[in-house]
C-alpha positions as CSV (number, residue, x, y, z in Angstrom):
1,M,-11.9,-15.0,0.1
2,L,-13.9,-11.7,0.7
3,F,-10.9,-10.4,2.6
4,S,-8.6,-10.6,-0.4
5,L,-11.4,-9.7,-2.9
6,S,-12.3,-6.5,-1.2
7,F,-8.7,-5.5,-0.9
8,Y,-8.0,-6.0,-4.6
9,I,-11.2,-4.3,-5.8
10,F,-10.7,-1.2,-3.6
11,S,-7.0,-1.1,-4.5
12,L,-7.8,-1.0,-8.2
13,F,-10.0,2.0,-7.6
14,L,-7.3,3.6,-5.4
15,S,-4.7,3.0,-8.1
16,Y,-6.8,4.4,-10.8
17,T,-7.7,7.5,-8.8
18,D,-4.1,8.1,-7.9
19,C,-3.0,7.7,-11.5
20,T,-5.6,10.1,-12.8
21,K,-5.9,12.7,-10.0
22,F,-2.7,12.1,-7.9
23,K,-5.1,11.8,-4.9
24,I,-6.2,8.9,-2.7
25,P,-9.6,9.7,-1.4
26,N,-10.1,9.2,2.4
27,I,-13.5,7.6,1.8
28,L,-12.0,4.8,-0.2
29,I,-9.3,4.2,2.4
30,I,-11.9,4.2,5.2
31,T,-14.2,1.9,3.3
32,L,-11.3,-0.5,2.5
33,F,-10.2,-0.5,6.1
34,I,-13.8,-1.3,7.3
35,H,-14.1,-4.1,4.8
36,L,-10.8,-5.6,5.8
37,I,-11.7,-5.5,9.5
38,I,-15.1,-7.1,9.0
39,F,-14.0,-9.7,6.5
40,G,-10.7,-10.3,8.3
41,F,-12.6,-11.0,11.5
42,L,-15.1,-13.2,9.8
43,E,-12.4,-15.2,7.9
44,N,-10.0,-15.2,10.9
45,Q,-7.4,-13.3,8.8
46,L,-6.5,-10.5,11.2
47,N,-3.1,-10.6,12.9
48,L,-2.1,-8.5,15.9
49,Y,1.4,-8.0,14.4
50,S,-0.2,-6.4,11.3
51,F,-1.8,-3.7,13.5
52,I,1.5,-3.1,15.3
53,I,3.2,-2.7,11.9
54,S,0.4,-0.3,10.8
55,V,0.8,1.9,13.9
56,T,4.6,1.8,13.5
57,I,4.2,3.1,9.9
58,L,2.2,6.0,11.2
59,V,4.7,6.9,13.9
60,F,7.6,6.6,11.4
61,F,6.1,8.8,8.8
62,V,4.9,11.4,11.3
63,I,8.5,11.7,12.5
64,I,9.8,11.9,9.0
65,M,7.2,14.5,8.0
66,L,8.2,16.6,11.1
67,I,11.9,16.3,10.1
68,M,11.4,16.9,6.4
69,P,8.2,19.0,5.9
70,T,8.8,19.4,2.2
71,M,8.6,15.6,1.5
72,I,6.6,14.7,-1.6
73,L,5.0,11.6,-0.1
74,G,1.3,12.4,0.5
75,G,-0.9,11.4,3.4
76,G,-3.0,9.1,1.3
77,D,0.0,7.0,0.4
78,I,0.8,6.6,4.1
79,K,-2.8,5.7,5.0
80,Y,-2.8,3.2,2.1
81,M,0.4,1.6,3.3
82,M,-1.1,1.3,6.8
83,V,-4.1,-0.5,5.4
84,I,-1.8,-2.8,3.4
85,A,0.0,-3.6,6.6
86,I,-3.3,-4.8,8.0
87,Y,-4.0,-6.9,4.9
88,I,-0.7,-8.5,4.1
89,S,1.0,-11.1,6.3
90,P,3.6,-9.6,8.6
91,L,6.2,-12.0,7.1
92,L,5.5,-10.7,3.6
93,F,5.7,-7.0,4.7
94,P,9.5,-6.7,4.2
95,L,9.2,-8.2,0.7
96,F,6.4,-5.8,0.0
97,L,8.5,-2.8,1.1
98,L,11.4,-3.9,-1.2
99,L,9.2,-4.5,-4.2
100,S,7.3,-1.3,-3.6
101,G,10.5,0.7,-3.7
102,V,11.6,-1.1,-6.9
103,F,8.2,-0.5,-8.6
104,Q,8.0,3.1,-7.4
105,M,11.5,3.7,-8.8
106,L,10.5,2.2,-12.2
107,F,7.2,4.2,-12.2
108,L,9.2,7.4,-11.4
109,L,11.7,6.7,-14.2
110,F,8.9,6.1,-16.6
111,M,7.1,9.3,-15.6
112,Q,10.2,11.4,-15.9
113,K,11.4,9.9,-19.2
114,F,8.1,9.7,-21.1
115,K,5.6,11.9,-19.3
116,R,8.0,14.7,-18.3
117,R,6.6,14.7,-14.8
118,R,8.6,15.0,-11.6
119,I,6.3,12.9,-9.5
120,A,4.7,9.4,-10.0
121,P,1.6,8.0,-8.3
122,M,2.6,5.6,-5.4
123,A,-0.6,3.6,-4.9
124,P,-0.2,1.6,-8.1
125,A,3.4,0.7,-7.2
126,M,2.2,-0.4,-3.7
127,F,-0.7,-2.4,-5.1
128,L,1.6,-4.1,-7.6
129,A,4.1,-4.8,-4.8
130,V,1.4,-6.5,-2.7
131,A,0.3,-8.7,-5.7
132,A,3.9,-9.6,-6.5
133,A,4.8,-10.4,-2.9
134,Q,1.8,-12.7,-2.6
135,M,2.5,-14.4,-5.9
136,I,6.2,-14.9,-4.9
137,H,5.0,-16.4,-1.6
138,F,2.4,-18.6,-3.3
139,L,5.0,-19.9,-5.8
140,G,7.2,-20.9,-2.8
141,F,10.1,-18.5,-3.5
142,Y,9.8,-16.6,-0.3
143,L,9.2,-18.1,3.2
């Protein structure tokens, strides 16, 4: 219970900060990570495969950033995705990635059409994708 509750509370703060300042503060990511480790351990929610996915995300984006140094994706988004990988079930991670891409595309279209901005915050899209993936799984439509 505290595992999920801490994730959702901190993710709301991260989403708000990303929407207003286009930044994801390291202190929030670190605090969320610590909470997930502590509550995940106490509630037996941690999974070795989640940590493997998290490290794979880091390696993938480091390679991408070396190949494409002008990429718009920020470091906070990558760190948040790594924390999400620790939180979400490894079986739900592919669904999360798919939904995250769809929501990010919709947010970007909204920002370009109505706000006349070239970029859109990614943390709210990822947060919404986690919630949607868990809801789809809970309702029995996925795995």
